[in-house]
C-alpha positions in Angstrom: -7.0 7.0 -2.4 -4.8 8.5 0.2 -1.4 7.8 1.8 -1.3 4.8 4.1 -4.6 3.4 2.9 -4.9 -0.4 2.8 -6.0 -1.6 -0.6 -6.7 -5.0 -2.2 -5.3 -5.6 -5.6 -8.1 -6.9 -7.9 -6.2 -7.3 -11.2 -2.8 -8.5 -12.4 -0.2 -10.9 -11.1 -0.6 -9.5 -7.6 -4.3 -9.9 -7.3 -5.7 -11.0 -4.0 -2.9 -9.3 -1.9 -3.2 -6.3 0.4 -0.9 -3.3 -0.1 -0.6 0.2 1.3 -0.7 3.3 -0.8 2.7 4.9 -0.5 2.3 7.7 -3.1 -0.6 9.3 -4.9 0.5 10.3 -8.4 -2.8 11.6 -9.6 -6.5 10.8 -9.1 -6.3 7.6 -11.1 -2.8 6.4 -10.4 -1.0 5.4 -7.1 2.1 3.6 -6.0 1.6 0.6 -3.7 4.0 -1.5 -1.6 3.7 -4.3 1.0 7.2 -4.5 2.4 7.9 -8.1 1.3 7.2 -8.9 -2.3 7.0 -5.2 -3.3 9.4 -2.9 -1.4 8.8 0.8 -0.8 11.9 1.7 -2.9 10.4 -0.2 -5.8 6.7 0.6 -5.3 4.4 -0.6 -8.0 2.5 2.0 -10.1 -1.1 0.8 -10.2 -4.3 2.2 -11.7 -6.8 3.0 -8.9 -9.6 1.2 -10.7 -7.7 -2.1 -10.2 -7.6 -1.6 -6.4 -10.3 -2.0 -3.8 -10.0 0.1 -0.7 -11.1 -1.6 2.5 -11.5 1.6 4.5 -8.5 1.2 6.8 -5.6 3.6 7.0 -2.3 2.7 8.6 -1.9 5.9 10.6 1.7 5.6 11.6 2.8 4.8 8.1 0.7 7.7 6.7 2.2 10.2 9.2 5.7 9.1 8.2 4.9 9.4 4.5 3.4 12.9 4.9 6.4 14.0 7.0 8.7 12.6 4.3 10.4 10.4 6.9 11.9 7.0 6.0 9.4 4.1 6.3 11.1 0.7 6.6 9.9 -2.3 4.7 9.7 -4.3 7.9 7.3 -1.9 9.6 5.1 -1.8 6.5 5.1 -5.6 6.3 4.2 -5.9 10.0 1.3 -3.5 9.6 -0.1 -5.4 6.6 0.5 -8.9 8.0 -3.0 -9.3 9.6 -4.6 -8.4 6.2 -2.5 -10.8 4.1 -2.8 -13.7 6.6 -6.6 -13.7 6.2 -6.2 -14.8 2.6 
């Protein structure tokens, strides 16, 4: 898992939704957010084995997270909209 990576939640109440990794805590734990139901300021801590990476990385979001610049919920929501509309 890496910053800005698009992941699908496979377990829990939020299963079936796409999120972006906004913080890597350790190799098994990450924080995820989608900008609408789960805001960046209140990112969900999730076990990596409950997530399925689809291989895409939101480059603009990842750059901002690495530079420790503020990422707005609206831009995260817009970036993930195509993924969540498929479901």
